Each structure stands twice: as C-alpha cells, then as structure tokens.
C-alpha positions as a printed Julia matrix, in Angstrom:
263×3 Matrix{Float64}:
 -15.9    34.64   41.86
 -13.6    31.69   42.74
 -10.76   30.44   41.31
 -11.08   28.05   38.64
  -9.0    25.02   40.2
  -6.55   23.21   37.71
  -7.67   19.73   36.26
  -6.91   17.05   38.35
  -5.07   15.48   35.78
  -3.83   16.25   31.56
  -2.71   13.72   28.84
   0.66   14.94   26.41
  -0.39   14.28   23.13
   1.78   13.06   20.45
  -0.1    14.36   17.47
   1.28   16.17   14.4
   1.35   20.11   14.65
  -2.03   21.45   14.64
  -3.53   17.59   15.0
  -4.44   18.29   18.95
  -8.64   19.39   18.27
 -10.0    16.03   18.79
  -7.66   14.75   21.72
  -8.29   18.35   23.31
 -11.89   18.1    22.87
 -12.09   14.16   23.84
  -9.57   15.11   27.45
 -12.26   18.37   27.93
 -15.17   15.82   28.27
 -13.32   13.96   30.78
 -11.89   17.27   32.84
  -8.46   16.89   31.39
  -6.23   19.19   29.9
  -3.65   18.48   27.09
   0.02   19.09   26.91
   0.67   18.97   22.49
   4.27   18.01   21.89
   4.34   17.24   18.5
   7.23   15.34   16.81
   6.8    16.66   13.64
   4.22   18.16   10.72
   2.81   16.99    7.67
   3.72   18.42    4.3
   1.8    17.6     1.58
   3.96   16.7    -1.74
   2.53   18.0    -4.49
   5.37   17.64   -7.03
   5.04   15.58  -10.36
   6.16   12.67   -8.64
   3.93   12.19   -6.06
   0.73   12.78   -8.44
   1.88   10.4   -10.84
   2.13    7.48   -8.39
  -0.85    8.8    -6.44
  -2.3     8.36  -10.1
  -1.03    4.76  -10.7
  -1.93    3.7    -7.06
  -5.67    4.44   -7.86
  -5.95    2.56  -10.8
  -5.66   -0.79   -8.71
  -8.68   -3.18   -7.52
  -7.59   -2.39   -4.4
  -6.48    0.7    -2.57
  -5.0     0.64    1.02
  -4.88    4.34    3.11
  -2.99    4.41    5.87
  -4.67    7.22    8.12
  -6.21   10.5     7.72
  -3.9    12.42    6.55
  -3.23    9.88    3.37
  -7.01   10.58    2.59
  -6.75   14.11    2.99
  -3.4    14.61    1.09
  -4.7    12.17   -1.59
  -7.72   14.14   -2.09
  -6.13   17.35   -2.16
  -3.34   16.06   -4.77
  -6.55   15.0    -7.16
  -7.58   18.05   -6.56
  -4.94   20.15   -8.15
  -5.43   18.11  -10.99
  -8.87   18.54  -11.85
 -10.51   15.35  -10.31
 -12.48   13.56   -7.3
 -10.78   11.16   -5.08
 -13.85    9.29   -5.34
 -14.56    9.81   -9.12
 -11.98    6.57   -9.41
 -14.54    4.33   -8.57
 -14.57    3.04  -11.93
 -10.93    0.76  -11.28
 -11.07    0.62   -7.64
 -13.19   -2.25   -6.37
 -12.39   -1.84   -2.54
 -11.42    1.24   -0.66
  -9.82    0.27    2.73
  -9.14    2.65    5.82
  -6.2     1.54    8.36
  -8.52    2.41   11.23
 -12.69    4.04   11.44
 -11.18    7.26   11.03
  -9.22    6.55    7.77
 -12.62    4.97    6.5
 -14.9     8.28    7.76
 -12.37   10.22    5.74
 -12.67    8.1     2.6
 -16.32    8.15    2.98
 -16.31   11.69    3.45
 -14.15   12.32    0.18
 -17.02   10.35   -1.61
 -15.41    6.83   -1.8
 -18.25    3.72   -1.92
 -17.5     0.25   -0.46
 -14.95    1.38    2.05
 -13.39   -0.78    4.09
 -11.64   -1.28    7.7
 -10.75   -3.9    10.51
 -11.95   -3.66   14.11
  -8.5    -4.52   14.72
  -7.23   -0.88   13.64
  -3.61   -1.72   12.82
  -1.3    -3.16   10.02
  -2.25   -6.2    11.48
  -5.78   -6.41   11.31
  -5.81   -4.62    7.93
  -3.61   -7.64    6.44
  -5.82   -9.93    7.95
  -9.2    -8.45    5.69
 -10.73  -10.82    3.6
 -10.01   -8.73    0.3
  -6.03   -8.59    1.37
  -5.81  -12.35    0.94
  -5.61  -14.39   -2.36
  -3.4   -11.61   -3.62
  -0.9   -13.3    -6.04
  -0.56  -11.28   -9.01
  -3.26   -8.67   -8.43
  -2.26   -4.59   -8.32
  -2.66   -3.21   -4.72
  -2.14    0.59   -4.14
  -1.16    2.18   -1.07
  -1.71    5.75   -0.32
   0.97    6.37    2.91
   3.69    8.59    3.72
   7.75    7.5     3.94
   8.07    6.19    7.71
   4.21    4.94    7.89
   2.38    1.67    8.32
   5.87   -0.11    6.56
   4.76   -3.45    7.74
   2.04   -2.9     5.13
   3.52   -3.12    1.6
   6.16   -5.6     2.2
   3.15   -8.11    3.73
   1.56   -7.76    0.29
   4.36   -7.99   -1.51
   5.88  -11.05    0.53
   1.7   -12.52   -0.53
   2.73  -12.27   -4.58
   0.7    -8.84   -5.22
   2.24   -5.76   -6.89
   2.31   -2.99   -4.69
   2.25    0.8    -6.14
   2.96    2.94   -3.41
   1.84    6.48   -3.44
   3.98    9.28   -0.51
   1.19   11.71   -0.54
   2.95   13.7     2.59
   5.98   13.71    4.53
   6.27   14.18    8.13
   8.74   16.93    9.06
  10.64   16.51   12.72
  10.29   19.29   14.84
  12.25   20.39   17.5
  11.02   20.43   20.76
   8.53   23.52   21.65
   9.96   25.23   24.41
   6.81   26.19   24.95
   5.11   22.86   25.46
   8.75   21.49   27.35
   8.11   24.68   29.88
   4.44   23.56   30.66
   5.35   20.08   31.09
   7.98   21.03   33.39
   5.64   23.18   35.54
   2.33   20.79   35.1
   0.86   19.56   38.73
  -1.3    16.46   39.0
  -1.48   13.07   37.35
  -0.07   12.84   33.64
  -0.33   10.5    30.86
   1.3    10.25   27.89
  -0.56    9.09   24.83
   1.19    7.9    20.89
  -0.43    6.35   18.03
   2.28    6.25   16.04
   5.53    4.61   17.09
   8.27    6.61   15.07
   6.41    9.34   16.95
   7.7     8.52   20.7
  10.58    7.27   19.26
  11.09   11.24   17.83
   9.95   12.6    21.09
  12.19   10.82   23.36
  15.32   11.37   21.07
  14.83   14.93   20.86
  13.81   16.26   24.08
  16.78   16.48   26.8
  17.22   14.02   28.97
  15.37   14.78   32.21
  12.4    15.87   30.33
  12.49   12.41   28.92
  13.17   10.44   32.04
   9.84   12.35   32.46
   7.86   10.93   30.07
   9.24    7.29   31.23
   8.32    7.68   34.33
   4.83    8.24   33.55
   2.08    5.57   32.36
   1.71    5.63   28.53
  -1.57    4.6    26.59
  -0.58    3.38   23.39
  -3.1     2.42   19.88
  -1.23   -1.03   19.19
   0.14   -4.35   20.96
   3.0    -3.98   19.0
   3.49   -0.41   20.01
   3.34   -1.44   23.87
   6.32   -3.93   23.44
   8.26   -1.15   22.06
   7.36    1.23   24.57
   8.82   -1.25   27.01
  11.81   -1.71   24.99
  11.92    1.81   25.55
  12.14    2.2    29.32
   8.28    2.46   29.92
   6.85    0.42   32.74
   2.93    1.24   33.01
   1.77    0.92   29.1
  -1.78    0.14   28.58
  -3.01   -0.57   24.93
  -6.13    1.67   23.95
  -9.21   -0.06   22.16
  -8.17    1.99   19.01
  -6.01    4.64   17.57
  -8.49    7.11   17.66
  -8.54   10.22   20.45
 -11.55    9.1    22.1
  -9.82    6.06   22.62
  -6.59    6.87   23.7
  -8.14    9.48   26.31
 -10.84    6.5    27.86
  -7.83    4.44   28.42
  -5.68    7.4    29.85
  -8.56    8.62   32.11
  -8.51    4.78   33.44
  -5.09    5.09   33.87
  -5.36    8.57   35.78
  -8.37    7.49   37.84
  -6.14    4.29   39.71
  -3.38    6.6    39.92
  -5.24    9.31   42.0
  -7.14    6.94   44.19
C-alpha cells in the first residue's frame, strides 16, 4: 500500500475548544488539514442573574443574537426554566442574527421572522432597516462579554434601551502544548484563519514569542474589514477578508491564498 502523503497546505483554526469540526470538514473538502489553536472555551451561564437578563431581553420587540453560541446557550437556559426559545414569538417581532449561521440557529430553535444582514458583522446588523428609528424602543441583545461590543452602544446612541443578556462566557485557555508541537512540525503552506478579533489577540498574547512571530509571518484570513485593519496593526502583512465568518467562507479564502503560495 502506498503511503499517504501529507496535505500540501494546512489551516490554523482559532475557534473555541470543541468548535473546530465544521472547519475540519470544510478544509478536508479542499485537501487541507486543520491545526486547532483554541484561545478559549465557551462556558454557559446558568445562574439566576443570567436567566433574569435573558427573560427581560426576550420581552423586547426586537432581539439581536450575536453568534450561534448565543442562540445555543439561550436555548439551553430557556429549557432549564421549562420554556422554549421560539415560544417567545408572542413578544418578539423581529429575531435578528449577526450572520447566516446565527440566523439558521434561530430557525432551528423555532424562531420565526428571522433576519440577518448580507454583511455578516456588527456594521451589517446595525444597517438593518428594523434597527433604524428605534428611539424609545427596547432592544434585546443576547451575547457574551467581550463579543460584538459595538452593537449595544450604537443602539443606545440611536435612543434605544438595550436589554443585554450575557448567556455564556469565554474562558481563556493556555496554548495547547500538542497544538504548538503540531504547528512547529507542520510542513507546507499554512494559513491562519480568525473570525474574532479577540481570539486573534488572545492567541498572539498567549503563545511564546517565536510562535507568535511564525503566526504573523503567515497569510491570514479574517471575517471583516474591521478585523483586517486590526490584523495589520498587529503585524500581519498578508491579510485577506473572507465573504463571511462561516467555516466554508474562511476555508475558501484560505485555499485561494494557499494556492497562490504553492504556485
């Protein structure tokens, strides 16, 4: 039997711990392997304060969810209190997801009339017609500390009362020795991918200097132009913006960069 050759390129994923499966599937379809370098893990909040905040947010006429994880954790918190997330449709007129993945998670949770922007970032959400002319309105914001922090202040600046519910937290993780060893031994073209500015900053700050330098020398795919500006400020010279934050979009952009490097 002929020995299997290693993929000619690889992707470094900065998704939270346990959230790399979709990246692996998308990369495998394009002949790449994934090195998981998680900066944190997601921890659900189940305390009374989190429930009261979510209950209040779901009483607003419009509710913004900032990630599929926010939908998943909110669904779990509702279930813990004998409710279904989608059952709040009598009070929520507009369910809003930052991106297509969040919108799909909302639909799976039973939410009707789900909206999401074509531009899948904070700026895209804030441009939605339903979030204009909101002076005096209550807007629910289901999220986590440190995530999509531009949305709440922008809505408040438009005169809305923002009812924020942090339904999970990002618990920082030290760099995985196994992941670092795999990265150091990797051969071929590597492309770093990031859909979160915080994840990029966390990883660069957490790994040894030599590894941080290696990451900065790689091509980087990010999910928004705002992230691209930050990446350049962090020392990345070759940055591409994917069409969205979904794994398939990130991998497609990474593949284009890797193909150029391998010619």
